N, C-alpha and C positions, 0 to 999 in steps of 0.2 A: 452910233450905228458905225459899221464896218464901210470905209471910202468906196467906193468903185473900183478901184484899183486892183485893191484882193478880188475882188466879185469877177474881174475881169480872169485873174489867175484860174477860179474857180472854174469859170466859164472853158476856160482853154482846156484843165483837165477834164473837163465833162467830153468837150469836144473829142478831145485827144481817145478818153474811153469808147464816143462813139463810133469815131473811126475805126478802133480795134474791133469792135462791135461786126462793123461791116465789112470788114477785111475778112476776119472768120467767117463770115454768113456767105461771103465769096468764093472762096478758097477750099473751107474746112470741111472734111468729110468723115463720117464712119466708117472704120472696117476694111481701113485704106491702110495707105502709109502712116506708121503712126504718133510721127509728126503731126500729122492732119488731122488727125483721129483725136488725139489730146485736145490740140487746139480747139475742133466741137464741141468734145463732149465736156469738157473741164472749163476751159480760159472763154468759151463764149458766155456762160453763166457767171463767171469771175466777173466779166467786162459790163452785165448785167447789174450784177451785186456793187461793183464801184459806183458805177452809175448813179444807182440808190444813196450811197454814202455821201458823194458830192452833190448829188440835188439836197440832201437833207443839208448838208453843211452851207450850202445858199440860202436857205431860210434862216438857217440858227444864225444867220451873221446879221440878220436882221433884230435882234435882240441882244437888250443890253446887259441879259444874265453874263455873256461873256465875260463883263470884269469882274467877276468875283470869281473865276476860274481860279485856280492859287497856282499858277503856272509854275512862278519860280518854287515854291516849295515841292511841288511833285518832282519837276527835274532836279532840283538838290536832293531828294530821298533816294532819285535811281542813282546819284552819284557816289554816295553815299555808301549803298547797300547793293551798290554793282557785282560784289565777289559772292554776296548773297545771292543776288540772282542770278548769274552764273551759275550755282550753285543747284539750284531751284531747277534751271533751264534745262541742267546734265538729265537734273534726277527724271525730268518730266519727258525729254527726248526719250532716254536709255527706256521708260516705260513703253513710250511709242513704237520705240524699233520692233518689239516684244508683240502689243496689242494693235495695233495699226499696219506696222509693216511685215508684221509677223516674222518677223528675225528672218528675212528671205529676200536672196538676192533676186530683184524682180528680172534685170534687165542681165543680158550675157557681159556688158563691160562689168557689172556688178561680180557676177558669178566669178568670173577670170580673174578679177582681184582677190577676193576670198579663197578661190583654187590655190592660187600660188601664196599668199599666207598661210593656209595652212601645212603647205609644203616647206617654206621655211620654219614654221613654229614646230617642225619634226626634225628639223636640221641637216634637209636636205635641199637642192636647186630644182630636183625635178620628182615627179611621180610614175606612177607606174601601172599603166594598165595591160590586159592581153592584148598581143599586138594584134590576134585574128579577132579581135571585139570591139577595136577602135570606131571602126564606122558606124557601130549601132552604140556604143556608150557615147559619142561625139558624133554629133550629126554632120555632116561631111561639109554642109555650105558652111559651117561654124570652124572648120579646122582650117587654122592660118588667121582667120579671124579675129578667134578669141582665145582659143586654145590649139597648141602646134603639139601635133602627138609625131613619131618617128616609129612608121609601123613594122620596120625591123626590132629594134629594140623595146619598142611600147612605151619609150619616156614621154611624160606628157608634162606641160609647162604653159604658163599665160604667154601669150603674143604679147605683150604690153610691155612696156618698162617696167621695175621690179620696185620701183620707190614705194608708191602706197601700200603694196603689198608688204614691205617691210615693217611700214608702220604698225598697222592691221596684227601682223604676226603676234607682238607681243600679246595683246588682247586676246589672240587664238589659243595660245600659249596658255591665259587664264580661265580660257572655258569662255569668255564674254568677248566676242568679237563684236558683238551687238553695241559696245559701249565706245566701240572708237571714234564714231565719228560723232557722237553725242558729245564726248571731251572735245573733238576740235574745233565743234561750234562756238561751245561754252568758252573755250581760249580766245576763240575768232572775236566773240562780242567785248569781251575783256579788253583784245588788243585795237578793235574798233575804238572803244570810248576811251583808252590811251593816246591815240594818235589825235585824235579831236583835241584832246587836249591838250597835247603838245603842238598842235598846228593850227588852229583855229583859236585865235585871241579875241573871243567873246565870251561874255557869262553863260554857263551851263551848256558849252560845246559839248561836253564828254553824253552831259545828259540827251543832249536831242539827237547826237549820234547813236547812242543806244535804243533810245525810246525809238527810231527810225528802224534799225536792225530788228528788232524784236517785233516791229510790227509788220515785215516784210517775208511772209508764206515761205518764199522761197531758198531762204538762209534757214529756216526751220523743218520745210518738209527734206531737204536736203540732207540734213543733219540723222533722220529716221532710214536713211538708204546706207546702202555701200559703195558709193558712185567714189571718184577719187576726188570729186570739185569741190567739196570743202576744204580738203587738204590744200588743194592750190590755191584758194582765197586766204587761208590761214600763212602758206610760207611766202605768200607772194607779198603780203600785209606786212609779214615781218623783214623781210629783205627791202621794202619801201621806207619803214621806220628806223632799220639799223642806218640808213643813208640817208635821215634829216639831219644828223648829224654825221657828218663823216669825219670822224680819225681814221687814222688806220687799223685802230681794232675794228672796228664797227665795220670800215668797208671790207675786210679780210672775215668780219662774220658772217653781212648780206653775201658775200661769194658762198660760204658755204651751205648757208641756207638756199642761195639760189641753185646753190650744185646740185642737191636735193630735190629741189623742185621741177627741172631738167628732167627728171628720171622719175618723179612721180608715176605716171603713164606714157606721155609723151612730150617731148620737149617745147612745143608750141605755145601751149598756155603762158610758160613763166617767159620763154621768148618776145612774146609779144609785150607784153605786159611790162618787161623789165626793158625795153629798147630807148625809153624815154630816160630812164635814168641811167642808163650806160653812158647816153651821149650828151649827158648833162652834164655825169663824172667825169668823163674825157675834156670839156670845156673849160671846166672851172677848176678841176682839182690836178688834169695833165697826165702824162702817161703813166706816172710812178703809180696813181692811182687805179690806172685800169691794170697794173702788172699785180698790185694790190690784190683788187678783188677778182682776175683771173688765176691767181696762186690760189684764194678761197674755193673758187667753183671745181679747179680742176681735180682734183682727190673723190667725189664722190661722181662727178661726169665719168671719170675713165673708169670708176669700179664698176659702178652700177647702171652706165649708159652704153661705154664703148666696148667694155669687158661683156658685156651682156649679148649685146648686136652680133660680137665678132665671135662668141663663144656659143650662141644658140641661133635658132632661125627665126626669132621675131626681129621685125624691123621695128625703125621709131616710133612709126605710128601705127603697127596692126597692120591688119588687112590682107597685107602678102609675107609671106615669109620667105627667107633666103633658102638656095641650096642648101640641103643639108643630107645628110649619108656618105658613105664609103668614098674619099675622094676629096670632096670638100674643102677647102680651106678657107682661113678666115678673109682672105682679099677676096676670095666668089662671095662670102656672104656679103663683106661690106658695100662690093660694088650691087650686086641685086639690092641689097637695102637702099642704095642710094636711086635705083633703078626703080623702087617701090615707094620710096616719097614722093617721086615725079609724077608716078600714079593717080594721088592725092590731090594733086595740083590741076587746077582748071579755070581758065579765062572767066571772070564772073557771065553769064548769057543769063539769059531771062528767068529760070528755072531757080539758077542760084540766088539770082535777085528778089526772088518772091519767097523763097525758103528764110532769107537772111530778114525779108521785112516779116514774114511769120517770127522770127526771133525776136525781133525788136518789140512786137505786138505780146510776146509773152512776158519782156522783158517789163514793159509798164504795168501787164495785170496781175503779176507777181509778187509788184514792189509795194509797201506804202503809199496812198495815194497821196497824189502830189510831190511823194519824194522826187521822182525824176527832175519835175521843174524844178524844185528847187538846190537838188545838185547843179544844175545847169547853170543857175542864178550864181551859186555860189563859187563855179568855175570860171563864169564871166567877168566879175566883177570882185577879182582877186589878182594880186600882182606878185604873189608869195610863191619862192619857186616850189615848195612843197607842195601846192595847193593844185599848182600847175602840172605839176608833174602828175599829180594824183589822175589829173584828166585826162592828159596824155597816154597817160595807159590805158586808162577805159578809150580811149579814140582809137589806141593802136589793136588793142583787143579788139574790138568790133571791127577794125579796117580788115586786120589780117587773116580772118575766117571769109572774107568773098574770094577768098584763092582756093578753098576748101570744095572740092566739089559735092559733100555730105550735108543732107539734112541733118541734125542732132541724131535724129531718130529718139528712141525713150528721153524722157530726163524729165525733170522738175523746172519749171524755170527754163531760162535760154540758157541751157547748160554751158552754148559753147562761150559764154561771156562770163561765168561765173567766178572764174581764176580773178577776175578783175572787179565782181560787183562790191568787195570791201570797201571799195574808196568811194561810192555813192554814198552812204549814211554819214559821212565825213563831210563830204562837199556840201550834202544837203541841210548839214549842221550850220555851214556859213551860209547858206543860202538863206534859213528863216532870218539872220541878224540884217542882210543886204535888202531882205523883204521889208523890214520893220523901218528899216533907215529910211525907203523910198517914200511910203507909204506915213499916211496920216492914221493913228489909233494901234501904234503899236504894240501896248497890252492886249488890246481883244484880238489883234490879227496873231499875235501868239497863241492865245485862248481858244482861236478856232482854227489851227492847223495841230495843237495839241489835241483836239475833240477828235479832229477828222482822223486823224494816226490813231488815238484809241480803236475809232469806229474800225478802221482798219486792222488791227489788231486781231480785234473781239470776232467780229462776224467773217472779214478774210481769212482768218485765222481759221477758224470753225468751218468753214468751208473746205477750205484745202485739205483739212484734215481728215473731213467726211469724203472727199474725192477721194482721195488716196487711197484711204482704207477699204473703199469700198470696190475699187480699181485690184487692189492686191487682191482680195477676198474671190472677188469673181474670176481671177486670173486663175488662182489658184482651184478652184473648182474643175478647173479642164483637168486634171489628176484623172485618173483611175481609180475604181476603188480603196481607198486604204484602211490597212490596218494599222488601231494605234500603238502598238508594238508587236516585236519580233520582226524574224527575217523575211522581207519580203521583195519580188521583182517588179517594176510598175512598167509594162512594155507600151511606149505612144505609138500612135498611128497616124501622127502629123495631122489630127483634129483639132478645131478651135481656134482660136484668135491667136498667134504667136504661141502656139500650143506647145513648139520643140524648146521655148525657152523653158522649160520645167524639165527637161531633160538634164538633170546636175546630179554629179557623183562626185564623192570622195577623193583626193588623187591616189590614194589604194584600194578605194574600195571597201572601209571600213563601217562604215554607215549600215546598220541595217538593212537599209533600202538603197537598192539599186535601179535607175532608170535605165532603157534600153530606147533608142527606135525600132519599130519592128522590127526584125530580120527574117527572113527566111521561115517558112515553118518549123523543117527541119533542125535548123539551127538555136532557134526559138525554144525548142523542146530541150536540148543538149543542155544549152546554157542553164534553164530551170533546175533540172535533172542534177545538173552538177553543184548548183549555189545550194539546193534547198533538197539535200540528200533524202531528210526523213519523212519527203513526201510531201503533198501541198494542195491548198484548193484554189480553185480558180473564178475571179471576180470579173466582170466585165462592165463597162460600159460605153456611152459614143466614143467616148477619147482612148479607150484603150483597154489592157488586160490585164488584172492583178495576180498576180501568184504568192499565195500568202503559205507562210509554215506550216504545217499542218497542226502541230504541236499548239500555236498559238489560238491556230485559227477555232480550234475545238473548245482551246478553254474559255478562248474571251466570247466568242460565237459573236452576235450581231453587237454585243454592247462594247467589242472592241474595234468599230470600225468607225472613225471619223466621217462626220455628217458632211454630205456632197451639196 
């Protein structure tokens, strides 16, 4: 029988999950701020399911059949077949981006990245909108926050730093932008297993880390999206892995990886993660090592970061734009960017403390059951420098965002922490061994953890997939009636829940569908006549009007209309 010690950990997980449920009950609400909305409609359900999984584990711990669970064989199989697993994962996520996520950039953060990637794939640095239509092609509240537009020239581009869009651009050029994040996640899973093998000196560490990663919905669901967070996770892991054996070559390569990570969309995720490693490098390798890593950082940081800010209106964190237009200089933009950064900082008041508590609730509920407890055990009971630095990176990332005045808005899991999330499966792999060393019945404890983790993989993974698929489908139902092919204009009147997020256009309006915020009626008629000169058919619903090319509307009839 499992000893009382491990049951105490199970009860700890049950209590933590119960506290998460209670926190959401007290603070979550529907149809308000999206952060609290998703906590209420998705995460509270997940808390109930996780509670059931942990209670089932508490019951299973009483039975002797756990001794017959082939833990070593299963973990060994995972380790031997990790490349096949990564391939299967890539295929599943690629299909999921089309079937579950509808190949649609749900949030404006995602749209801005894809928008800029399309620009880069076309060999340009900005798109072009008709200057007099900018306020209907980009809702005014989104200008500067997600996209930057010059109303004199019509130039338009992302307000974020361009690193992730550059990674996405080759996939856009190949006609498969949906394959970018599945590729990044598949590589991340392999790197997590490699780091665990290199740093955790216990049997089957790579298998445990791989299993914990696969059983955590946050890693997989973000792989369906167009968020830059999976890229932050991969590059931060690669940066740390290179520094585990700090030769001059690896230190320089870590700097190159870090330079790209700084410029993915804003520099904070990498700065927070890298700080403990840079302090350790300075203390143990001295100024020469810092010069080597700085030499790696500088090229991409100057090209993709500094040059982007000085040459464009976007700021390091987006949200506020630098002065632009005739007469503005690079120094003007630099000064305004610095001032803009200050507007994002805020001493952590009650509201910040509350939303960060909500972030930690998400961190727990989007992870494999018990993984965070095991990660803490692995960190606390190891004196190996690499393990300690992984833990410090997680801690510094968590602390850094207490100074940021935003909740995370949209996002799956605790999006602000995702750049450091990859260290948790590695720490948890060590935590399993530390737990079995401290308590009696090691074989059955490992079997129980394996069973709990597999239940999380199956049931929590299925729940999150259904939740995200339903959320995306419901969001897309807020469009005006859509014709399945042919040119059309969708005019949104701003109804629905985050309905303006559906106003997404190609950087040169090359797509057959153009989306507009409802302009004055005479302007609307002029745009429609200019865009659909052969005549049009009008349809409408509670969210807006659709103007369909008459030829396609008459050919397709009602069969050409997508189901709403």
